[in-house]
C-alpha positions, 0 to 999 in steps of 0.5 A: 499500499502506497502512503500519503502525507496529510498536512505537514507530516502525518502519513496515512495509507493512501486509501484508508478505511471509513468504519462508520458503516460497521455500526450505523447509518447503513442499517442495523450494526454489523457483527462485532466479531466479523468487523473485528476481522475485517479491521484486521484484514485491512491492516494486513493489506496495507491499511494503516488509518482508520476513521470513526467518531463518537457520533457513529452509534453513538459510541458503538464505532469508537468502542469496536475499533478500540477492541480491534486496534488495541493489538496493533495500535502502534502500527495504525493511526486513529482519527475520531470526531466531536462536535455533536451534542451528545450525552456523554453518559447515555449516548443520546443526541441532544436537541442542541445539535452541535456542541463545540464548547471547549469543555466539552471537547476535552471531555469528549477527548477523555471519553473517546481515549477510553473507548479506543483503548489508547493514549492518544488520538492521532487526528481529532476532527471537529465533526460540524462547525458550531455556530455557537462557539468561535472556531478560535475557541475550538482550535484552541481547545484542541491545541491544548489537548495537542500541548497535553499529548492526548491529540497529535493533529487537529481536523475539520470536517464539512467546514467553509474555507474562511472558517478553516483559515480562521482555525488554522491561524490558531492551531495548524489544521492537518486535514479537512474531511468532506464530501468529494467524488465523481458523484459530487464535486463541490470541493473543486469550487474553492476548497481544494485550492485553499487546501493547497495553499494552506498545506492541509490534506484532504480526506473525501468521505463517501468516495463511492457516492454511498455505494452508487458509484460501484454499479451495484445500485439502480432505480429498482434498489431498495434500502433497509428501513434504517439505511440513510440512503433513504433520505438522500434526495439524489438517491431517491428512485427518480433521481437514481434513474437519471443519475445512471448516466454517470454510473454507465460512464465510469462502468464503461471507463472500468471496462477499458482499464480492466478494473471495476466501477469502484477502483475507477472512482477511487482512482480518480480521486487519488489522481486528483491531488497527492494529498487526497486520501479517500476513506471508502467503508465496507462490511465485506472482505471482497469489497475491502480488497476491491477498493484497495486494489484502486491504488494499482489503477492508473489513469492517464492525463488523457483519460481524466481529461476524457472523464472530466469532459463527459462528466461536464455533459451530465447534470446530476439530479438531486441534493447530495444530503437532506436539506436539514443536514447540508445547513450544518455544512460548510459553515 
């Protein structure tokens, strides 16, 4: 597995593992013992970086990673996140939505350290910007945690460019995490150029468009009752029908390259910038192996231009997330 550098000196596997779907969002939690085996398999295949959050469960995913990674903790890095208003005792989401008060951030860090069975968090993201707390205070709280040795690097998720700049002035931001894929190219407008200027790495979540770019989903696909994709506008049946044009394009490229659609989608991301590290998630070993195989798929400059030209003619239908969720993003 190739390594990439986020920020100034944080090295991680070029494709890392997003672990949310093991515990939440896509339906009932997967079997914990099987997921521990999968996490170990990922490490054996070269994955060194694992992404989680207190909100995934809540708490269940951090607990799972803590158990899985404890025997190999020195060989891996872990990212987790703070920022939602979650009762630290019960795990119940509170009506406040976000909570990045400095005293709360520090309590979340202590709880995460216990669940992750570690003495430090390698990358600590603010999960969503809290409009009630100046970002300088948030960055200052993480700076304190770094000084105490409890956190190594500061990250931000779904933050706007000006907010990132303000935070970075207080405590260097190592990585920003936002949605980015052939299915959603919003970061190209201004985020990527700002990150390049500031020397900040980028970690795209949902790099396979919540599974849509794998070619395994079409307008007839039904999702389980607790699958968040039931509420994503661009994954509604009519939108899916229109958006299959994008999937068909990716499939056609995959055929010419002897690869799978998922590998093309990930290889395209890897080719955008050397400091981009996608975090596809899965609960299946064969999908893990397939995703990691994307590092061996090289897209030439001509092929990338051809993909861009073809994608520019396709108008993706539907918002990437429900409006209420989008309002919490890119502040």
